[in-house]
Every structure is written in C-alpha cells, then in structure tokens.
N, C-alpha and C positions, 0 to 999 in steps of 0.2 A: 906439797906444802900446805896446810889449810891454813888459812889467819883468819881471825875473826876484826873485821875493820870499825863497826862502830853499829849502835842501833840504828833500827832503818827510818827510827821518827827522825833522827839527828841531818835526813835529807830529805829536802821538800820534793815532792812529787813537781817531775819538769824543770829538777836542778841537778848540778854534779858538783863534787868534791873530790878536791885531790890527796892521795895517799902516798906516802912513798913508804915501802914495806920492801928490806931485804936486795935492796939495789933497784927494786923498780917502780918506777912512776907510772901511778895509775889512775886513772879517770871513772871515777864510777858515778854512774847517772842514774839517777830514778825515774820510770817512769809508771804511776799508779804503786803497785806493789810489785811492779817487776825490777829488777836490778841490772845493767850492764858493766861490765871491765874492762876498760882498751887500755893500751900504752897512751897516758898522757900528753906526750911530747910527739908535735905533729913533724909526720916525716921530709916533710919541704924545710924548717925552719925547727930551731928549738922551741917550738911556744908551746906552753900549757893549752893543751886540749879543753880542759878543765875551767877554763875560760869564755870560751865559744857557747854561741848558739845551738840551741837543740829543739830538732826538728821531734814531736813526739809523735808525730804521725808517718813519717818515713822513718825515724829510728835512726837519725843522723846525729850527729855534731859536727858544727861548724871551728875549723880555727878564725879566731878573730881578726888574727894580722891581715893574711892574704887570702882567707874567704876558699879555703878545699875543706870537702865533705868528707867525713869517713863514717861506715856504719858501722851503727853500736853493734851488733850483731855478730859482723866477719872481720872487722878493723880493716876491711878494704879502703883504699883512697878514690871515691866517687868522682872527684872535680879535681882540675888542674888549679894552680900550678903542684899538688903534690902528686907523685906518684907510684910511690911505694906503700903499700900494706902497714898499719900498726898492729900490737900483736894483741889480742884478745884475751879474758880469763873466765874462766867458769866462775860467773855470782850466782848467788842465792841467797835466800834468807831462809836462817834456821832462827827458832825460837825466836824472831823479832828482830835477830843481829846479824848486819850485811856481814858474809864470809865469800870469800874468794880462795882459789885453790892456784896455788905458783907452780910453776913446772920446771923443773932446771935440771 
C-alpha cells in the first residue's frame, strides 16, 4: 500500500517526524532531498525514535532515552542496549510529496 504522508517541505533537513499509518508507527527522516522511513519505536523500550538525534553523516538515529543507534537505511540496531532491528519502509519523494510503501 502506497501512502502519501506530507509535502517534503514540511520536514526540515536533518530532522524527523512521527506518523501513524494503518497501525504502523513510522519515523520519517529527511536528509537533504533524501527521505528515510523506519519503525518509530525503539526495540529496547517503547520510546519514540523520531524524538532522537540524527547523524546525517552516518545515516543513523539515536534513541534519546538510552542511546541505542539505528541505521536509517537498514533499521539495524547498531549499539546497545537495543539488540533487535526496527522495520524499514520504502520512502521516496513523488512530486514534492513524501510517500511510503507499507507491506502487510
């Protein structure tokens, strides 16, 4: 299922925003003209990743509560205490709109 979330300009580069779509909690991160979409819930505890710090050079997001880092590209848990990956979603910009694909 392809879902349009918002205009690209609604998210500043280097920041993220949380969306809930059809039961999926998604953190959308914008880095320049690129967008990434990963599961918004840290796999260590139920903490919103979209509130965490983004490292644009490494393409990671850090959980603000305990410091676990996740790859924006793969969802891989890169540092402890998280040991489980988070889901990733196909995200792109179509005609200035951020679009994600949800696979159920």
